[in-house]
N, C-alpha and C positions, 0 to 999 in steps of 0.2 A: 670639269677639272677634278682630279682625284684629291681627296683630303690628305694633308700631310700630317704624319704622326711622328712621334719621337720614340726610338727604341735603342737603349744602351749606347747613347752618344751620337746617334745618327737621326737625321730628319729624312723620312722616307715617304713615298706614296703609300697609302694604306694597303694596297694590294701587294706590296713588296715587303711589308713588315712581318717578321717571323720571330717566334719564341720557341725554344726547345721543348720537345715532348717530355723531357725530364725536369722541366721547371717545377719547383715545389709549389708555386702558386696554382699550377694546373693539377698537380697530383695530390697536394695536401691542404690546399687553401691556406698555404703558409705565406701570407702576404698582407699588406696594409694598403689603404687607398685614401684619397681625398678627392673632393670635387669642389672646385672654385668657380663661382659664378662670374660671368662677364656681362657688364652693362655698358653700353656706349663704347665698346672696345677696351674697357678697363676692368682689371681684376678686383673683385669685391672680397674684403676681409682676408686678403692673402696671408697677412702676418699670422692671424689666428690659425689658419689651416696649416701653415708651415710649422708653427709651434706644436700643434696637436700631432702632426706627422712625426716630428722628432720624439715626442713622448711615446707614441705607439711603437716606434722602432726600438726605443729604449726598453719598453716593457716586454718586448719579444726578443731582446738581445739580438737585434738584426742590424746589420751595417747599412748606412746610407751610401749609395754610390755617388752622390753629388752633395756639395755644400748648399746651404739654404739660399745664399745669394745667387748661386749659379742656377738654382731651381727657379727663382723668380725670372731670370732671363730666358730660361727655356719656355716658361709659360708665356711670356711676352712674345717670344719669337713664334710660337705656335699660333697665337692670336693673330699676329701680323701675317704669317704665311697663309693662314686660312681665311683671312679677311673676316674675322669673327666680330660682329658688333654686339650680339646678344646670344647668350647660351652658357656654356661651361667648359672647363678644362678638367678632364679626368686624369688622375695620376695613380699609378699602382707600382709598388715596390715589393718584390718577393725575395725570398732567401736564395734565389738563383737556381741554376741548373747543374747539379752534380752529375757525375758520370753514370749514375744509376739510381734507382728508387731505393730509399732507405728511410726509416723512421728517424734515425739519428740526424741531427743537424750537420751539414757539411762544414768543413773548415772554411771560414770566410776569407782566409789568406789564399785559399786554392779556388774557391767557388765564389766569384763576385755576385753581388745582388743584381737582380734584373730590375730595370726601370722602364716603364712604358707611360707615355702620355698621349692623349688625343683630345680633340675638340668636338663639341656637339652643339649644333645650332638649335636653339629653342626660343620660343616666345615666352619670356619669363614675366614681363610686366603686364602684358595684355592677357590675363589668365581668366577664362570663363569661370573656373572653379573659385577664384578669389571673389568674384562678383555674386555667385549663387551660393557658395559654401559646399562642403562635401559631407557625405554620409559615411559613418564608420560602424564597424561591428567590434565586439570584444572577443579576444581569443586568449587561451593560455600562453604564457610566455615560456617557451621551451628551449630558448637559446642557451648557449654556454654562459658561465658566470661572469666573464670579463667583457661586458658590453661597452665598457669605457675605452677599450682598445678598438680602433676603427679597422677591423680586419675584413678580408674578402669572404668571410664565412657568412654568406647571405642566403643560404638555402631556405631557412625557416621564415625569414622576413618575406622572401619571394612567395613561399607557400601561403603566408598570411595575406599578401596582396590578392592571390588567386582565390582564397576563401572569401574575401570581401567581394570580389567581382562576381563570384558564384551566387552571393547573397544579394546581388544588385546594388552593392555599395562601392565606395571608392578606396577605402583603406581599412586597416584593422588597428585597434589599440590593444596592446598586450597587457595581460594582468598576471601578477605573481603574488601569492599569499594574500589575495583579496584586493590588492591595490594596483592601479595603473602604473606601468613603467613608462612606456613610450609607444609611438606608432612604429610601423614597419620600417620607415625610413625618415623619421621625424621626431621631434620632441612634442609632447602633448600638454595642453593647458586648459584650464577652465577659468571662468570669471564669475564671481558671486559677490553681490553687494559692492561692486566696484573694486574688489580685490582679485588680483591675478594670482592663480594658484598653479604651481607646477612642481613636479617631483624634484627633490633635492639631488645634488650631484652625488655619485657614488659609483660602485662597480656595476650597478643594475642598469644604468642608462649611459648612452653616449653623451659626452660633454660637448653639446652642440655649439659650434662657433656662432651660428645665427642666434641660438638661444642666448648666449652671453651678450650679444649686441642688443637683442630685443629687451632683455631684462635691464640692461644699463639705460637704454633709451626710455623705458617705462619709468624707472626711478627718477631720471632727469625730468620727466614730464609730470612728476609728483603723483604717479600712480603707486598704489600699495602692492607689493609683491610678497607672497608667502611661498616658500620652498618647502613642501611637505607632501607626503603621500595622500592620495584621495582615491575613493572607490568609483566604480562605474555608476552606482546609484547616486553618488554626490554629483558626478558629472552630468547625469541626466536631469538633475534638479537645478543645474547651474543657469545663470543668465546668458552666458556665452561659452563657447569652446573654440579652440583654434589649435593649429599646429604650426611649427616653424621648421625650416630646413634651408640649406644653401640654395636650392632651386625653386622652392615654393615661397620663400620669404615668410610671410604670414598668410595663412590660409584658414578662413573660418570653417568650423564644423557645425552643421545644423541638425544632425541627427546621430544618435548613438543607440545601437541595438533597437532601432525602430522608434525610439522616444525622441520627440522634437525638442530641440534645445532653444530655450527662450521663445522668440517670436517665429522661429523657423527660418530666419534670414540672418545674414552676417550682421554681427553686433557692432556697436560704436567703438568698443575698445580694440577689437581685432582690426577694424578698418583704419583706425587712427594709427595703430602701431605699424601697420603695413605702409601707410603714407610716410611716417617718420623714417622707417627703415630705408625705404627707397630714396628719400631725399638725402639722408645722411650718407648712405652708401655711395651715391653718385658723387658726392662732394669728396669722399675719401678714397675713391677708386684709384688703383695704381696702374 
């Protein structure tokens, strides 16, 4: 059975879905996106993703083609039509397809935004990497300055993933002015002396929805959280390290640039936070 996707108001088999060659998402990476996880057929943290999407659109002066309540129903309908129990819903909005390629933004009254959604089936809970931990390398952060906007400009993060794979590792942590910003597709954390340390919010990192939930749950569990910059050397000397994202939830990091973190196995803080996140997300799923 062909996967059903959503394109500009229509639910279509994926092999019938089309976007114009003049679409600015294709030509200019002029678009934003969100990925909402699905567990037990329910959407996880949808409200946070919708609010961040609205912010990204505002920051880029881009029109939304649908209202947020309508967007929720589109997500639910795609989950239903594709019988999705576990995985995610990918959403992308671009500035649309003007009559021709031009650096100047098209008039939104003439060129409507393009919206595309599709589902992806993935095993999110039963993750081997969550049980063994992952290995990361450090790379220079060469992305543009507005990483707080979730744009489709993902070339350098993709290159970072490939650098990690070439080095026999799983991911890369990016470093700017001597301090860790984040992973290629995730927020990064270390644990030292029982304190969870992660980069503070700013234009240097994505304001992760899972990050916000994890830090809230950590504080509710009486864990101490410090939001500040840290170096790779500090990370290598940490008791634990981990990442968070919408599709990995909480994933331990056991090696950074060849240095073993802690015992070399997933630590208790990361494992407990993953457990709490899964439990609370299932209760709150939409």
